[in-house]
Structures are given as structure tokens and as C-alpha cells.
C-alpha positions as CSV (number, residue, x, y, z in Angstrom):
1,M,-68.0,-14.3,-43.3
2,R,-71.1,-13.9,-45.6
3,E,-69.3,-11.0,-47.4
4,L,-66.2,-13.1,-48.1
5,T,-65.6,-15.0,-51.3
6,A,-65.0,-18.8,-51.1
7,K,-61.2,-18.3,-51.4
8,E,-61.2,-15.7,-48.7
9,K,-63.3,-17.9,-46.4
10,L,-60.7,-20.7,-46.8
11,Q,-57.9,-18.3,-46.1
12,Y,-59.7,-17.1,-43.0
13,I,-60.3,-20.6,-41.7
14,W,-56.8,-21.7,-42.4
15,S,-55.3,-18.6,-40.7
16,Y,-57.2,-19.1,-37.4
17,Y,-57.6,-22.9,-37.3
18,Y,-54.6,-24.3,-39.1
19,L,-53.2,-26.0,-36.0
20,W,-56.5,-27.8,-35.3
21,I,-56.7,-28.8,-39.0
22,I,-53.1,-30.2,-39.0
23,G,-53.7,-32.0,-35.6
24,V,-57.0,-33.6,-36.7
25,S,-55.5,-34.6,-40.1
26,A,-52.5,-36.1,-38.4
27,F,-54.6,-38.0,-35.9
28,L,-56.8,-39.4,-38.7
29,A,-53.8,-40.4,-40.8
30,I,-52.1,-42.2,-37.9
31,S,-55.3,-43.9,-36.9
32,I,-55.9,-45.2,-40.4
33,F,-52.3,-46.4,-40.7
34,L,-52.4,-48.3,-37.4
35,T,-55.8,-49.8,-38.2
36,V,-54.5,-51.1,-41.5
37,R,-51.2,-52.3,-40.1
38,I,-52.9,-54.1,-37.2
39,T,-55.5,-55.8,-39.3
40,T,-53.2,-56.8,-42.2
41,S,-49.9,-57.5,-40.5
42,V,-48.7,-61.0,-39.8
43,K,-48.6,-61.4,-36.0
44,E,-47.1,-64.8,-35.4
45,E,-44.2,-66.9,-36.6
46,W,-44.3,-70.4,-38.1
47,L,-40.8,-70.7,-36.7
48,Y,-38.2,-68.5,-35.0
49,G,-34.6,-69.6,-35.3
50,M,-31.5,-67.8,-34.1
51,F,-28.2,-68.6,-35.8
52,A,-25.6,-67.2,-33.3
53,N,-21.9,-66.3,-33.9
54,T,-21.8,-66.6,-37.6
55,M,-20.6,-64.0,-40.1
56,T,-22.5,-65.7,-42.9
57,R,-25.9,-64.2,-43.9
58,A,-28.6,-66.4,-42.4
59,G,-31.6,-64.1,-41.8
60,Y,-34.6,-63.1,-43.8
61,G,-34.0,-63.4,-47.5
62,S,-30.8,-65.4,-47.2
63,D,-30.3,-68.6,-49.2
64,L,-31.0,-70.6,-46.1
65,W,-34.2,-68.8,-45.5
66,K,-35.4,-69.1,-49.1
67,D,-34.5,-72.8,-49.4
68,F,-36.3,-73.7,-46.2
69,A,-39.3,-71.6,-47.1
70,E,-39.5,-73.5,-50.4
71,Y,-38.8,-76.9,-48.7
72,S,-41.4,-76.4,-46.0
73,G,-44.2,-75.0,-48.3
74,L,-45.3,-72.7,-45.5
75,D,-47.9,-70.0,-46.2
76,L,-45.9,-66.9,-45.4
77,T,-49.0,-64.7,-45.8
78,E,-50.5,-66.4,-42.8
79,K,-47.5,-66.4,-40.5
80,R,-43.8,-65.3,-40.6
81,L,-40.7,-67.4,-41.0
82,E,-38.2,-65.6,-38.8
83,F,-34.5,-66.4,-39.0
84,N,-32.2,-64.2,-36.9
85,G,-28.6,-64.3,-38.1
86,E,-27.3,-61.3,-36.1
87,A,-26.5,-62.5,-32.6
88,Y,-23.0,-62.7,-31.2
89,F,-22.5,-63.9,-27.7
90,D,-20.7,-66.7,-25.9
91,Y,-21.9,-68.0,-22.5
92,L,-18.4,-69.4,-21.9
93,K,-17.2,-65.9,-21.6
94,N,-18.4,-64.4,-18.3
95,Q,-21.9,-65.9,-18.9
96,A,-22.4,-63.3,-21.6
97,K,-23.2,-60.6,-18.9
98,G,-23.7,-57.2,-20.4
99,N,-24.1,-58.5,-23.9
100,D,-27.1,-57.0,-25.7
101,Y,-27.4,-59.9,-28.1
102,Y,-27.6,-62.3,-25.1
103,N,-30.2,-60.1,-23.5
104,A,-32.2,-60.3,-26.7
105,F,-31.9,-64.1,-26.7
106,V,-33.2,-64.1,-23.1
107,A,-36.1,-61.9,-23.9
108,L,-37.1,-64.0,-27.0
109,T,-36.8,-67.2,-25.1
110,D,-38.6,-66.1,-21.9
111,G,-41.3,-64.7,-24.1
112,G,-41.9,-68.0,-25.8
113,I,-40.9,-66.7,-29.2
114,L,-37.6,-68.3,-29.9
115,D,-37.9,-71.9,-31.0
116,F,-34.3,-72.9,-31.6
117,I,-30.8,-71.6,-31.5
118,T,-27.6,-72.8,-33.2
119,M,-24.0,-72.1,-32.3
120,E,-20.7,-73.8,-31.8
121,T,-21.2,-77.0,-29.8
122,P,-19.2,-76.1,-26.6
123,S,-21.0,-72.7,-26.5
124,L,-24.4,-74.3,-26.7
125,E,-23.6,-76.8,-24.0
126,A,-22.5,-74.0,-21.7
127,L,-25.6,-71.9,-22.6
128,A,-27.8,-74.6,-21.0
129,E,-26.6,-73.3,-17.6
130,S,-28.8,-70.2,-18.3
131,G,-31.9,-72.5,-18.0
132,R,-33.1,-71.3,-21.4
133,L,-32.6,-74.5,-23.4
134,T,-35.1,-77.4,-23.3
135,D,-34.2,-80.4,-21.2
136,L,-34.6,-83.1,-23.8
137,R,-35.5,-85.6,-21.2
138,L,-39.0,-84.1,-21.1
139,D,-41.9,-86.1,-22.4
140,R,-42.6,-83.7,-25.3
141,C,-39.0,-84.3,-26.5
142,K,-39.2,-88.1,-26.4
143,E,-39.6,-88.5,-30.2
144,F,-36.7,-86.1,-30.8
145,C,-34.4,-88.0,-28.5
146,E,-35.3,-91.4,-30.0
147,T,-34.8,-90.1,-33.6
148,Y,-31.5,-88.3,-33.0
149,A,-30.2,-90.3,-30.0
150,D,-26.7,-90.4,-31.6
151,R,-26.6,-86.6,-32.0
152,L,-27.4,-85.6,-28.4
153,V,-25.0,-83.0,-26.8
154,Y,-25.0,-82.6,-23.0
155,F,-24.7,-80.0,-20.3
156,H,-22.4,-81.4,-17.7
157,G,-23.9,-80.1,-14.4
158,V,-23.8,-81.1,-10.8
159,E,-26.9,-83.3,-11.3
160,G,-25.1,-85.2,-14.1
161,D,-25.3,-85.0,-17.9
162,I,-28.4,-83.4,-19.3
163,P,-29.2,-83.6,-23.0
164,V,-29.7,-80.0,-24.2
165,G,-29.2,-80.1,-28.0
166,F,-28.2,-82.0,-31.1
167,D,-24.9,-82.1,-32.9
168,V,-25.5,-80.9,-36.5
169,S,-21.9,-80.4,-37.5
170,D,-22.5,-82.5,-40.7
171,S,-25.7,-80.6,-41.6
172,L,-26.3,-78.1,-44.4
173,L,-25.6,-75.3,-42.0
174,V,-21.9,-76.2,-42.3
175,T,-21.6,-78.1,-45.6
176,K,-23.7,-75.9,-47.9
177,Y,-24.4,-72.6,-46.2
178,G,-21.1,-72.2,-44.3
179,L,-22.5,-70.8,-41.1
180,Y,-19.9,-72.5,-39.0
181,K,-16.5,-73.9,-39.9
182,E,-16.4,-76.9,-37.6
183,S,-18.8,-77.9,-34.8
184,C,-22.4,-76.8,-34.7
185,A,-25.2,-77.7,-32.4
186,L,-28.9,-76.9,-32.2
187,G,-30.8,-76.3,-29.0
188,I,-34.6,-75.8,-28.5
189,G,-35.9,-72.8,-26.7
190,A,-37.1,-73.6,-23.2
191,R,-40.6,-72.4,-23.9
192,S,-41.0,-73.4,-27.5
193,E,-44.1,-75.5,-28.3
194,K,-43.3,-75.9,-32.0
195,Q,-41.9,-79.4,-31.9
196,D,-43.3,-80.3,-35.3
197,M,-41.8,-77.2,-37.0
198,I,-38.4,-77.8,-35.4
199,A,-38.5,-81.4,-36.5
200,L,-39.2,-80.2,-40.0
201,F,-36.2,-77.9,-39.9
202,M,-34.0,-80.7,-38.6
203,R,-35.0,-82.9,-41.5
204,F,-34.2,-80.1,-43.9
205,I,-30.7,-79.4,-42.7
206,L,-29.9,-83.1,-42.4
207,E,-31.3,-83.8,-45.9
208,E,-33.8,-86.3,-44.6
209,K,-37.1,-87.1,-46.4
């Protein structure tokens, strides 16, 4: 090696150790990428809403998303505002068995991520049978029920009528954004704890101050 020029030394090292060099470089690059991604990425959501069974754009960057982001004044560098407008399933049809979108809804709800879902009113009422919509008789929903008592929609089960959502057929979801043509209801995810944020979204779509 002492007799080789600098260029020849580099060629020698590359010829015999190039696999190690590539491997170590790749490891370092991936490690740096993951470290930056983990330390700078937004990990939580201000609110996660699912708008099911609509052909109108309602997800990230849609007019609905932009308008609510502006209305709410949320700091989107701190947490995400997640709107999912790509879910198509109907519990009225075979309890949505085998439907990947329904399976995603289940995973998001059971994981405590999904805060609310909107869909046609009959479909939402039926969806309550899955056990993944909040029973609005719970204490944490008392204020909701009092404020929107005239909008409650019910699951008609063997134990009687259980309030599971709110009729928002006259809301901006229909009148301005055209997500649904006629009926529309909003249900709260069974494990959501973001009552204040859901209330804010309700005020927004119902044009309340």
C-alpha cells in the first residue's frame, strides 16, 4: 500500500471493500432519515374525521378541510387535521363483512384514532350495531345531547332506542360541500376523547358561532 499512489489506494480499497462501504453508507443514511423523520414528524391528530360513502373530495387539502382548518385556527405544525374521504361501506349490506374500508374503520376506531364518522342516516344507525359508535347517553356526551337534542338519531335495538348520532342533513356537508345528496348523520367514535374538537366541528358545519 505504501508504494501506491493516492488514487491507486482508493481504487484498491473500493475493489475489496465496496460492499462494506455501500452497506455502512446505506445504514447511516437510513438512520439519519429515520431520526429526522421521528423527531420532526407530527405524531398526533387534532381531529380525525371519516366521511364515508361520498364521491366528493373531502380529505386532506379539500375545500372542507381548508375551510375548517381556517375556521378552527388549529396549529397544524403541532398536530395533524386528518379528514378521510375515501371509505365506502354500508353496514346494512351483510354487516360490511369482507369490506377493506370497513376493516379500516374498525381498526381506527378500536385504536382510539377515529373521532367521528359521517354517512347516510340509515347506514349510520345500522353501523351502531358494530359497537363502534359512542352511546350518547354516557355522561361525557351529556352536553352534546342537551345542545342537539332535536338532532339525535337512534339505533333501534332489543334494549330500546339508543342515541348514536346527530342528523346533520341541513349542514354544510350537504348544502355547501355536496358530500351527500339527502340524509346525513354524524356519529362519534366509541373510543374518541376529543369531545371539544368534535363540538367545534359541529358548530362549523351547522354555521353556529
